[in-house]
Structures are given as C-alpha cells and as structure tokens.
C-alpha positions as CSV (number, residue, x, y, z in Angstrom):
1,M,-18.8,-22.5,61.8
2,R,-21.7,-21.3,59.7
3,R,-19.9,-18.1,58.7
4,A,-16.8,-20.0,57.7
5,G,-19.0,-22.2,55.5
6,R,-20.6,-19.2,53.9
7,R,-17.2,-17.7,53.1
8,G,-16.1,-21.0,51.6
9,R,-19.1,-21.1,49.3
10,Q,-18.5,-17.5,48.2
11,A,-14.9,-18.3,47.3
12,Q,-16.1,-21.2,45.2
13,E,-19.0,-19.3,43.5
14,G,-17.2,-16.0,42.9
15,S,-14.6,-15.5,40.1
16,P,-11.1,-15.5,41.4
17,M,-9.2,-12.3,40.6
18,E,-5.6,-12.0,39.5
19,N,-4.2,-8.5,38.8
20,G,-7.8,-7.2,38.8
21,V,-8.9,-9.4,36.0
22,G,-11.7,-11.9,36.6
23,Q,-11.5,-15.5,35.3
24,E,-14.2,-16.6,32.9
25,P,-17.1,-18.3,34.7
26,G,-16.9,-22.1,34.3
27,T,-13.2,-22.1,33.4
28,P,-11.3,-24.4,35.7
29,E,-8.2,-23.0,37.3
30,L,-5.4,-25.5,36.9
31,P,-2.8,-25.4,39.6
32,A,0.7,-24.8,38.3
33,A,3.2,-27.6,38.9
34,E,5.7,-26.9,41.7
35,G,8.6,-24.8,40.4
36,V,6.9,-24.2,37.0
37,V,5.8,-20.7,36.1
38,A,2.2,-20.8,34.7
39,P,2.2,-19.5,31.1
40,R,0.6,-16.1,30.6
41,P,-2.6,-16.0,28.5
42,P,-2.0,-14.7,24.9
43,R,-2.2,-11.0,24.5
44,A,-5.5,-9.9,22.9
45,R,-5.0,-8.3,19.4
46,P,-5.5,-4.6,19.7
47,R,-8.5,-3.0,18.1
48,L,-7.2,-1.0,15.1
49,V,-9.3,2.0,14.3
50,F,-8.2,4.6,11.7
51,H,-9.5,8.1,11.0
52,T,-10.4,9.0,7.4
53,Q,-11.7,11.9,5.3
54,L,-12.5,12.6,1.7
55,A,-9.5,14.6,0.3
56,H,-11.7,17.3,-1.2
57,G,-13.5,17.8,2.2
58,S,-15.8,15.9,4.5
59,P,-16.5,15.1,8.1
60,T,-14.1,12.7,9.8
61,G,-15.0,9.0,9.8
62,R,-13.7,6.0,11.6
63,I,-12.9,2.7,10.0
64,E,-11.7,-0.7,11.2
65,G,-11.9,-4.4,10.4
66,F,-10.2,-4.4,6.9
67,T,-7.5,-6.8,5.8
68,N,-6.6,-5.6,2.3
69,V,-6.9,-2.5,0.1
70,K,-10.2,-3.5,-1.5
71,E,-11.8,-4.0,1.9
72,L,-10.3,-0.7,3.1
73,Y,-12.0,1.1,0.1
74,V,-15.3,-0.7,1.0
75,K,-15.1,0.6,4.6
76,I,-14.3,4.1,3.5
77,A,-17.2,4.0,1.0
78,E,-19.6,2.8,3.7
79,V,-18.7,5.8,6.0
80,F,-19.3,8.4,3.3
81,S,-22.2,6.6,1.5
82,I,-20.4,6.4,-1.8
83,S,-19.5,3.5,-4.1
84,P,-16.0,1.9,-3.6
85,T,-15.4,2.4,-7.3
86,E,-15.5,6.2,-6.7
87,I,-12.2,6.0,-4.8
88,L,-9.1,6.5,-7.1
89,F,-6.4,6.2,-4.4
90,C,-5.6,7.2,-0.8
91,T,-2.8,9.4,0.7
92,L,-1.6,9.4,4.3
93,N,-1.6,12.5,6.5
94,T,-2.3,14.9,3.7
95,H,-5.3,15.8,1.5
96,K,-3.0,16.8,-1.4
97,V,-2.2,14.7,-4.4
98,D,1.2,13.9,-3.0
99,M,2.8,10.8,-4.4
100,Q,5.3,10.7,-1.6
101,K,2.5,10.1,0.8
102,L,0.6,7.6,-1.3
103,L,-0.9,4.7,0.6
104,G,1.0,1.5,-0.4
105,G,1.3,-1.7,1.5
106,Q,1.7,-0.3,5.0
107,I,-0.3,2.0,7.2
108,G,1.2,3.4,10.4
109,L,-1.1,3.0,13.4
110,E,-1.3,6.8,13.8
111,D,-1.8,7.6,10.1
112,F,-4.8,9.6,8.9
113,I,-6.2,8.3,5.6
114,F,-7.5,10.7,2.9
115,A,-9.5,9.2,0.1
116,H,-9.3,10.9,-3.4
117,V,-12.4,10.3,-5.4
118,R,-13.4,10.6,-9.0
119,G,-13.7,14.1,-10.4
120,E,-13.9,15.3,-14.0
121,T,-13.2,13.1,-17.0
122,K,-11.0,14.4,-19.8
123,E,-9.6,13.1,-23.1
124,V,-6.2,14.0,-24.6
125,E,-4.7,13.1,-27.9
126,V,-1.1,12.1,-27.8
127,T,1.4,11.4,-30.6
128,K,4.2,9.1,-29.7
129,T,7.3,10.8,-31.2
130,E,9.7,8.7,-29.1
131,D,9.6,5.3,-27.4
132,A,9.1,6.7,-23.9
133,L,6.1,8.8,-23.0
134,G,7.6,10.0,-19.7
135,L,5.0,8.4,-17.5
136,T,5.4,6.4,-14.3
137,I,2.3,4.3,-13.6
138,T,1.1,2.8,-10.4
139,D,-2.3,1.4,-9.3
140,N,-4.5,1.5,-6.2
141,G,-4.7,-2.3,-5.8
142,A,-8.5,-2.2,-6.5
143,G,-8.7,-1.8,-10.3
144,Y,-7.5,1.7,-11.1
145,A,-4.1,2.6,-12.6
146,F,-3.0,6.2,-12.3
147,I,0.0,8.5,-13.1
148,K,2.5,8.7,-10.3
149,R,5.2,10.7,-12.0
150,I,5.7,12.8,-15.2
151,K,9.2,13.2,-16.4
152,E,10.4,16.7,-17.1
153,G,10.8,17.4,-20.8
154,S,8.9,14.3,-21.9
155,I,6.0,14.0,-24.4
156,I,3.4,13.9,-21.6
157,N,5.1,16.8,-19.8
158,R,4.2,19.0,-22.8
159,I,0.5,18.3,-22.5
160,Q,-0.6,20.6,-19.7
161,T,-4.0,19.0,-19.0
162,V,-2.3,15.7,-17.9
163,C,-1.4,15.7,-14.2
164,V,0.0,13.4,-11.6
165,G,-2.8,11.6,-9.9
166,D,-4.9,11.3,-13.0
167,S,-6.4,7.8,-13.4
168,I,-6.1,6.2,-16.9
169,E,-9.5,4.9,-17.7
170,A,-9.1,4.0,-21.4
171,I,-6.6,3.9,-24.2
172,N,-8.2,4.5,-27.6
173,D,-11.6,3.7,-26.2
174,H,-10.3,0.4,-24.9
175,T,-11.1,0.4,-21.1
176,I,-8.3,-0.6,-18.8
177,V,-10.2,-0.5,-15.6
178,G,-9.3,-3.7,-13.7
179,C,-5.8,-3.8,-15.3
180,R,-2.7,-3.8,-13.1
181,H,-0.1,-0.9,-13.5
182,Y,2.5,-3.1,-15.3
183,E,-0.2,-4.1,-17.9
184,V,-1.0,-0.5,-18.6
185,A,2.7,0.4,-18.8
186,R,3.2,-2.4,-21.3
187,M,0.2,-1.3,-23.4
188,L,1.6,2.3,-23.6
189,R,5.1,1.0,-24.5
190,E,3.7,-1.1,-27.3
191,L,1.8,1.7,-29.0
192,P,3.4,2.5,-32.4
193,R,5.4,5.7,-32.9
194,A,4.1,8.6,-35.0
195,Q,0.5,7.3,-34.7
196,P,-1.8,9.5,-32.5
197,F,-3.8,7.8,-29.7
198,T,-6.3,9.0,-27.2
199,L,-6.1,8.8,-23.4
200,R,-9.3,9.0,-21.3
201,L,-8.3,10.3,-17.9
202,V,-10.2,10.9,-14.6
203,Q,-8.8,13.5,-12.3
204,P,-9.3,13.4,-8.5
205,K,-12.0,15.7,-7.2
206,K,-10.3,18.8,-5.9
207,A,-11.1,21.2,-3.0
208,F,-11.2,24.9,-3.9
209,D,-7.7,25.4,-2.6
210,M,-6.3,22.7,-4.9
211,I,-8.0,23.9,-8.2
212,G,-5.5,24.9,-10.8
213,Q,-2.5,23.2,-9.3
214,R,-0.5,20.8,-11.4
215,T,1.2,18.5,-8.9
216,R,4.5,16.9,-9.8
217,S,6.5,14.4,-7.9
218,S,10.3,14.3,-7.9
219,K,12.6,11.6,-6.6
220,S,13.1,11.7,-2.9
221,P,14.9,9.4,-0.5
222,G,11.7,9.2,1.5
223,E,9.4,8.3,-1.4
224,G,7.2,5.3,-0.6
225,R,7.7,5.6,3.2
226,V,4.4,5.8,4.9
227,T,5.4,4.8,8.4
228,S,6.9,6.6,11.4
229,G,9.1,3.7,12.7
230,K,6.4,2.4,14.9
231,E,4.1,-0.6,14.4
232,T,2.4,-0.7,11.0
233,L,-0.5,-2.6,9.5
234,R,0.9,-4.5,6.5
235,L,-1.6,-4.9,3.7
236,R,-1.0,-7.8,1.4
237,A,-2.4,-8.5,-2.1
238,Q,-2.9,-12.1,-1.0
239,G,-3.6,-13.2,2.6
240,P,-4.7,-11.2,5.7
241,A,-3.1,-8.0,6.9
242,T,-0.5,-8.4,9.6
243,L,0.6,-6.1,12.4
244,E,4.4,-5.6,12.1
245,E,7.2,-3.5,13.3
246,G,8.2,-0.8,10.9
247,P,10.9,-1.7,8.3
248,S,14.5,-1.3,9.3
249,P,16.6,1.5,7.7
250,F,18.3,-1.2,5.6
251,E,15.0,-2.6,4.4
252,E,13.7,0.9,3.6
253,E,16.7,1.8,1.6
254,A,16.7,-1.6,-0.3
255,A,13.0,-1.2,-1.1
256,R,13.6,2.3,-2.4
257,Q,16.4,1.1,-4.7
258,V,14.2,-1.8,-6.0
259,D,11.4,0.7,-6.6
260,D,13.8,2.9,-8.6
261,L,14.8,-0.2,-10.6
262,L,11.1,-1.0,-11.3
263,E,10.7,2.5,-12.7
264,S,13.8,2.3,-14.9
265,Y,13.0,-1.1,-16.4
266,M,9.1,-1.1,-16.4
267,G,7.9,2.4,-16.0
268,I,6.0,1.6,-12.8
269,R,6.5,2.3,-9.1
270,D,5.1,-0.1,-6.4
271,S,6.3,0.1,-2.9
272,E,4.5,-3.1,-1.9
273,L,6.0,-5.0,-4.8
274,A,9.4,-3.6,-4.0
275,S,9.2,-4.8,-0.4
276,T,8.1,-8.3,-1.5
277,M,11.1,-8.5,-3.8
278,V,13.4,-7.4,-1.0
279,E,12.1,-10.2,1.2
280,A,12.6,-12.7,-1.6
281,A,16.1,-11.5,-2.3
282,K,17.1,-11.7,1.3
283,E,16.2,-15.4,1.3
284,S,18.0,-16.2,-2.0
285,P,21.7,-17.2,-2.0
286,S,22.1,-16.5,-5.7
287,V,20.6,-14.6,-8.6
288,A,19.4,-17.8,-10.2
289,Q,17.5,-18.8,-7.1
290,L,15.9,-15.3,-6.9
291,A,14.9,-15.5,-10.5
292,R,13.2,-18.9,-9.9
293,G,11.5,-17.5,-6.8
294,L,10.2,-14.4,-8.5
295,D,8.9,-16.5,-11.5
296,S,7.0,-18.8,-9.1
297,V,5.1,-15.9,-7.4
298,L,5.4,-13.0,-9.8
299,G,5.8,-14.7,-13.2
300,E,3.2,-12.4,-14.8
301,F,5.7,-9.5,-14.7
302,A,8.3,-11.4,-16.9
303,F,11.2,-9.6,-15.2
304,P,14.3,-9.6,-17.5
305,Q,17.4,-11.4,-16.2
306,E,19.5,-8.2,-15.9
307,F,16.8,-6.6,-13.8
308,V,16.7,-9.6,-11.4
309,A,20.5,-9.4,-11.1
310,E,20.4,-5.7,-10.1
311,V,17.6,-6.4,-7.5
312,W,19.7,-9.2,-6.0
313,A,22.8,-6.9,-5.9
314,A,20.9,-4.0,-4.3
315,V,19.6,-6.2,-1.5
316,C,22.5,-8.6,-0.9
317,H,25.4,-6.4,-1.8
318,P,24.1,-2.9,-0.9
319,R,26.2,0.2,-1.6
320,G,28.2,1.2,1.3
321,G,28.4,-2.4,2.6
322,Q,25.5,-2.0,5.0
323,E,23.7,-5.2,5.8
C-alpha cells in the first residue's frame, strides 16, 4: 500500500508526458469531453536566422529579429560594427551589383544576404538634351535612392562614370537623402532642358574582382524575383513582417507586368510596390474602385488614370487568359 501511494504522489508531482513533450508545471490538464478531440496547441513560430556578408568581402554574420528593411540594416550594421547609413542596398545570393537579385519586399528563408556599403563619391555634370535621361530609379527603403537601370543610347548611357548601383546623393547640391525613388524621378523629370546640372553619386564599395566593371541590367522575366517557391519573409513598409508562401506564378507574372508599367510611366521599379498594387487590383471589381483604393493608401504617387487602367487590366484580365 505504501508503494502504491508513492507512485500516486509521483504521478501527481511529475509533469505528464505526451509525445515526449512535458507539460508546463502548474498548468492544469483539462480532460477532453467524450467524443471531442482536444485542440492541438498552436505551433511555435520558427526562429528565422539569416546569414549575411558585406558584398566587398567580410566574415559571415548571422542576423535575426527584424521586421522591416530599416531594422534589417540595423542588424547587419551591428554584426559588422558599421553605421546603418553606410548600407546602400542588399542583394540576395550574390555579392555582385546585380539588380535582378536586389532585395525587395521578400526574402526566401534560405537566401544569403549581401550588403553593399558606401564607396567613393563622384560628381558628374549632365546636360538634359531630351526629356528622358534614361534612368530607372529605385530605393532601399531606408533613405537612399539609387540607379537600377540605364537605358542603352540614353543621355546617361553616354556618361561612362555613371553606373547601375550608384546612389544619388544630391542634385545640384540639393541633398535627396531621405527621399523616395518616385520623388527623385520626379525631380529629374522636372529639370529644364539645355541647362546643365550636377549629380553627386556614391558608388558601392567594390572588391578587387569587381573594380572596373560597369554593371548593366536588362529586362528579364525573372527580374524582381527573390524567392525559390518556398516560404518567404515578407517585409512591409508599414506593419510587421509576415511569413508567407511564395507568390504563385500568376502573382509573379502580374507583379512583373505592373513593375514594367511603373518604369514606363514613372521611371521607377519597385517590386514591393508592384506586389501591393497586384493585391489591391485583385480585390477591385472595377478600374474606378482600384483608383480609389490606390488613392487612399498610395495617394502620394498621383498615379494617372490610364496607368491605373493598365494595372487593373494586367491583373484582372491577364494576357493569355490565365487567372
């Protein structure tokens, strides 16, 4: 009788085990009602750890715990003991200035992050002999706008010192640090013709094997894709990051078309903005409703009506009839 009593006390004092996992001490175990399956406890959020290096060369660091691009830059800066403002942009899975691998709004869980930091500063004088300079502008989400594409045969293409990846720091000594890419594109469009102006540029710091190369980016069906079809960490300009499945082929194609439209109408490329617009268009039964929705959340862009119509058509009536 004494042994049985001891076993009974041990059963009460010890933590009951289920599938090898102990119950938290002090947590009562509620019996399930007869015929009702007890709900499973919520699955713990996985710990997301990413590997990172400085693109021009460094040891490998590990970062975690960020929810947006600015926090990502802070984490990278802490690892390498630099200021977050030194980081111009990041690429995924390559140390090269490859705009097809640019970090946008999503990071695949197996992606390796390379941070491109400030290198030499240079100034160039440009005379605007036609309305378009031939630049496509994007930004890093943390205050720096930079050149994503240079159009062949354009004004800027003829200036050999200007390269893809260069950050635009000032226009005519007017600093643009902190401006979004669409603001910089607007400033450049509004510059008068036949009047020279000065661009102050900061090029990314280069490793020895990259010195002298003038990187260019051409349109590619895969541009803007940074995922491998698996789960991705979606970074948002507002609100916390979320863990999501990778975009469907339809969503990728629609976002690519919208990104092309952004470049045609505004001289910018922004994969995160394109994805946001695709989501808005999918929920809009008409062009008018999409226009109202975009004005409510993205009114600062002042999208023209014909642009909104083309976005709605690209998403809701895709070429080839694929929904």
